[in-house]
C-alpha positions in Angstrom: 210.7 84.1 241.1 208.2 82.0 239.0 205.6 83.8 237.0 202.3 82.6 235.8 199.3 83.5 233.8 196.5 85.1 236.0 193.3 83.3 235.0 191.7 84.4 231.7 193.3 87.9 232.2 196.5 86.7 230.9 198.7 89.1 233.1 202.0 87.5 233.9 202.2 87.6 237.8 204.7 86.5 240.2 203.7 83.4 242.3 204.3 85.3 245.5 202.8 88.9 245.6 202.6 91.2 248.6 199.7 91.8 251.0 199.8 95.4 252.6 197.5 95.0 255.2 200.5 94.7 257.6 202.1 98.0 256.5 199.2 100.1 258.0 199.8 99.7 261.7 197.1 97.5 262.5 199.7 94.6 262.9 201.8 96.9 265.1 203.4 100.2 264.5 206.0 100.6 261.6 207.2 104.0 260.4 206.7 105.3 256.8 210.4 104.6 255.9 210.0 100.7 256.7 206.9 100.6 255.2 208.3 102.0 251.9 211.4 99.7 252.3 209.4 96.6 252.7 207.3 97.3 249.3 210.7 98.3 247.4 212.4 95.3 248.7 209.5 93.1 247.4 209.5 94.5 244.1 213.3 94.2 243.8 212.8 90.6 244.7 210.5 89.8 241.8 207.0 90.6 243.2 204.8 92.2 240.6 201.6 92.1 242.4 200.4 94.1 245.4 197.2 93.7 247.3 195.5 96.3 249.5 192.0 97.7 250.7 190.4 101.0 251.3 190.1 99.9 255.1 193.4 98.5 255.8 195.3 100.6 258.2 195.0 102.7 261.4 193.7 105.1 260.3 191.7 103.7 257.5 193.4 104.0 254.1 196.9 104.1 255.5 198.0 101.0 253.8 197.0 102.5 250.3 198.7 105.7 251.1 201.9 104.2 251.9 201.7 101.6 249.0 201.1 104.5 246.5 204.2 106.4 247.7 206.4 103.4 247.8 205.3 102.4 244.0 206.4 106.0 242.8 208.2 105.6 239.5 207.5 101.7 239.3 203.6 101.8 239.3 203.6 100.9 235.6 205.8 97.9 236.2 203.3 96.2 238.7 199.8 95.0 239.2 197.8 96.7 242.1 194.7 95.0 243.5 192.3 97.0 246.0 189.1 96.3 247.8 186.0 98.3 248.5 183.4 97.3 251.3 184.8 97.9 254.8 185.6 101.7 255.0 185.4 102.9 258.5 183.4 99.8 259.9 185.7 99.2 262.8 185.8 102.8 263.8 182.0 103.0 263.7 181.3 105.2 260.9 181.1 102.6 258.0 180.3 104.2 254.5 177.0 102.6 253.1 177.5 100.8 249.7 173.8 101.4 248.5 174.2 103.0 245.1 176.7 102.7 242.3 177.7 106.4 243.0 179.0 105.5 246.5 181.0 102.5 245.1 182.4 105.0 242.4 183.4 107.5 245.2 185.1 104.8 247.1 186.9 103.9 244.1 188.0 107.4 243.3 189.2 107.8 246.9 191.3 104.6 246.5 192.8 106.1 243.3 193.8 109.2 245.0 195.4 107.4 248.1 197.3 105.1 245.9 198.4 107.9 243.5 197.6 106.3 240.4 195.2 106.6 237.5 193.9 103.0 237.3 193.6 100.1 239.7 194.3 96.7 238.0 191.6 94.7 240.0 188.9 96.1 242.5 187.3 93.7 244.5 184.1 93.6 246.6 185.2 93.2 250.2 181.8 92.0 251.5 182.5 88.3 251.6 179.0 87.3 252.4 177.0 89.8 250.2 173.6 88.4 249.1 172.8 90.7 246.4 175.9 92.0 244.4 174.1 94.0 241.7 175.3 97.5 242.9 178.7 96.6 243.0 178.7 94.6 239.7 177.0 97.8 237.9 179.4 100.3 239.5 182.4 98.1 238.6 181.2 97.9 235.1 181.0 101.7 234.9 184.4 102.1 236.3 185.8 99.4 233.9 184.2 101.4 231.0 185.9 104.6 232.2 189.3 103.2 232.7 189.5 103.3 236.3 189.8 99.7 236.9 191.0 97.0 234.4 189.1 93.9 236.0 187.0 93.1 239.1 186.2 90.5 241.5 185.4 89.5 245.0 187.0 88.4 248.3 185.1 85.6 249.9 185.2 82.1 251.1 181.8 81.2 249.9 181.4 79.3 246.7 177.7 80.6 246.5 178.6 84.1 246.9 181.4 83.7 244.2 178.8 82.1 241.8 176.3 85.0 242.5 179.3 87.5 241.6 180.1 85.5 238.6 176.6 85.1 237.4 177.4 86.9 234.2 181.0 85.8 233.8 182.4 89.2 234.8 184.3 88.0 237.8 187.9 87.8 236.9 189.5 87.6 240.4 188.7 86.0 243.6 190.7 86.3 246.8 190.4 83.5 249.2 191.5 82.3 252.7 193.6 79.3 252.1 196.5 77.8 253.8 197.9 74.3 255.3 195.7 75.2 258.2 192.4 75.6 256.0 192.3 73.3 253.1 188.6 73.7 252.8 188.8 75.7 249.3 190.5 72.6 247.7 187.1 70.7 247.8 185.0 73.1 245.6 186.1 76.8 245.5 189.4 76.3 243.7 188.1 73.7 241.2 185.3 76.5 240.2 188.0 79.2 239.9 190.0 76.6 237.5 186.7 75.8 235.4 185.9 79.5 234.8 189.2 81.0 234.4 189.1 83.2 237.4 192.6 84.5 238.8 193.0 83.4 242.3 194.8 85.5 245.2 195.5 83.6 248.5 195.1 85.7 251.7 196.2 84.3 255.0 198.8 81.6 253.3 200.6 81.8 256.7 197.4 81.9 258.8 198.4 85.3 260.3 201.9 84.2 261.0 201.1 81.0 262.7 202.8 78.9 260.1 206.2 80.4 260.9 206.1 77.9 263.8 207.3 80.6 266.2 204.1 81.2 268.3 202.9 78.6 271.2 200.1 78.5 273.8 201.9 81.2 275.9 202.1 83.9 273.3 200.4 87.2 273.9 199.7 89.3 270.9 199.5 93.1 271.2 198.4 94.0 267.7 194.7 94.6 267.1 194.3 91.8 264.7 195.5 88.9 266.6 194.5 90.0 270.2 191.5 88.0 269.8 193.6 85.0 270.0 194.7 85.8 273.7 193.6 84.0 276.7 190.0 84.8 277.5 189.3 86.3 274.1 186.6 85.1 271.7 188.9 83.1 269.4 190.9 81.4 271.8 189.7 78.0 270.9 190.5 78.5 267.3 194.0 79.6 268.2 194.8 76.6 270.3 193.5 74.3 267.7 195.8 75.8 265.0 198.6 75.8 267.4 198.2 72.1 267.8 198.3 71.5 264.1 201.5 73.6 263.7 203.1 71.3 266.2 202.3 68.4 264.1 203.7 70.1 261.1 206.9 70.5 262.9 207.2 66.7 262.5 208.0 67.1 258.8 209.4 70.7 258.6 211.5 73.0 260.8 209.9 76.0 262.4 211.2 79.4 261.0 212.1 80.4 257.6 211.7 76.6 256.4 208.2 76.4 257.5 207.2 79.8 255.8 208.7 78.7 252.6 207.1 75.3 252.8 203.6 76.8 253.6 204.0 79.5 250.7 204.9 76.7 248.2 202.0 74.5 249.3 199.3 77.1 248.4 200.9 78.3 245.1 201.4 74.7 243.9 197.7 74.1 243.7 196.6 73.4 240.0 194.5 76.5 240.0 197.8 78.5 239.9 197.1 80.9 242.7 199.2 83.8 243.7 199.9 83.9 247.5 199.8 87.6 249.0 201.7 87.3 252.5 202.1 90.3 254.5 205.2 91.5 255.8 206.5 94.4 257.9 210.2 94.6 256.9 212.4 94.4 253.8 213.7 91.1 255.4 210.3 89.6 255.6 209.7 90.6 251.9 212.9 89.1 250.5 212.1 85.7 252.5 208.6 85.6 251.4 209.7 86.2 247.6 212.2 83.3 248.0 209.6 80.8 248.2 208.3 81.7 244.7 211.1 79.9 242.9 209.9 76.7 243.1 206.5 74.6 242.8 206.0 71.5 244.8 205.0 68.2 243.4 201.8 66.4 244.3 203.9 63.9 246.4 205.6 66.8 248.3 202.3 68.5 249.0 201.0 65.4 250.2 203.9 64.9 252.6 203.0 68.4 254.2 199.6 67.5 254.9 200.2 63.8 256.1 200.5 64.9 260.1 197.6 67.3 260.1 194.3 66.5 261.0 191.6 67.4 258.4 188.0 66.5 258.2 
């Protein structure tokens, strides 16, 4: 595993970390033992950054709970990133984030579920937020009290990021970036480079499509990807993505080879991002980690994108 300096924070982080949305049963049921084994396998393979959120899991918070249990005894050796902003929304009981006390309450709840005294980076999970002042004030208070070490936002909008970083307090941003979504290369990633913001890459495998193992006949039974099924609202998006993956197969074989290529593509950007693919088994953890031992050259990255359509 290769390690790199994480923005201006100076942390030495693994090029591949673990996203823990998948261990919370929203991507299909897994048991506690398998979830814990996936986390420990990731750590054993060299990953030292784990990403979660208060709302990940069915029920809400299950991913944080499982991660906290799995990190028992090794918490001091890893970096934990969590997010506040979506608690209860999909179950119809969203917690309003209208005061600094509500943000602080949510953070304290995350600390409890994670079984830790501190969270290394807490992010705002409201990616389209217009006025971030409540979050910024609350995060500064939490940082001053040692509950969090740094803060940032998960967003795909450069304008939102600029508002959140108006006073240069944003140390981390989490963005959606992959071979199938290269839009951040135009402005978002260069802005992060310029301002020394550590970058986390969610969706580096585009919800698994960049394994090359799905096609137009695939029917998804998990709650996250079921919207891609025939007749559902995101079917057109799915078919377009599958068409791109078929073109990618011209230069890389489906399966582990394609997963490795997709992960190496994003971690090889000059902004030095950390990819945080999800996994549901120890085997997937080890496979993801293996991609973190090499950085692609500019020519190798270009070879991967050549067959793809991108405007």
